[in-house]
Steps between C-alpha positions, in 0.01 A plus 500: 500500500169544323534153349568353845188660648297374205628146556409519869149622418445219252629249754262630764206461265603140438492409870198288600227674696460355849176304492264501793531172693233251408271325748649230724326226698656308787392220728689440822428159657608359834424180689748390770371143476616454141827493314554745347347703780501825305490605136420803288387522140505822297312529170473749214205516256696327221551188711860566601592501865725373776473231767698475822462241776657426840506140616465547874495192724290208373261333749657232720272231350579598140648216290876515448531580131716716278346846512565799279713775646383861513359608164577842355422527129312682228179332384252529217133409527235507231374847418141375536559391860685818589228719353247328727717596797510867401131506414424365847707782649293761317172334595603506866619858557864412424479272807462804727226343711446245777501159333539272804187309595592464871322165490627215713653290224820296478817700444585494129794740508501878519466662158565868437388629159648833390451720196688814396444693179442843348141506627584417861604223733362279771536171683304255713589194706301187569508138600149439365325775306134590527507578126478190279707650218780607735500160671518326162775736386704420809458127443604532135811700587598243764459232232726698264761523775466124538584460131811717528620314809439167328713621210783582739462158661518329160826683433641370829388144426646512151834590653500276807234227474387414147304198618293730721379685191255223415297538820522879490373519143214266590404740779528800268263344246246426775536849650453662160184293451338610827624861504757476780751640252414752229679687223727214391652749253694643797726191499524445127882508512551198728222305327669552164829377647332189639313426178829495306727333758573139400659446839163495680220245482289503187195528727642827639562631150147407393344676798713806435370511141142463628543798733665706228202439274273633777724805541453580134124448515 
């Protein structure tokens, strides 16, 4: 009996101590005029996170093309980018403040930034922020979402319309050049597949290798 109690005590000491949850950032975006009309992105300080989107109904005048279905997947961004997100949260009261400008500007989509961590939590919503850093942060996160959605679209094209990959990769190169998409590392998996797939155009493979080199840079 004594030996059994001793074994239980040793086992209890070996159990991991429950760690306090680390800080979490989330952006919740919605724009009924776009497809997807709603998406959320959750990030942790090490660059890991999750992305989920809902297609909604595309505008009536939208071109008839193969579109990615709802996306629900884990993601990984660069630690440098993610640290900028968390640093912005700390510089702006964990987002617990009024960040909407209330200016009469074009609707860009409603963005809700949220932070929760050991030191507190907060959130703010805006279409256009009066704070330049928050506005820029929102634009960057929308561009990251654009990258993830493009990756999902490339996967669909690879499966259903390989000829369509050429035009899509041309767009992706242009969008990466002008900042419409950011954090190419988030779609490294599909780019690696395209770069090695002899069943697609060599031009597609070359562009995939170009984007992969940027993701590593």
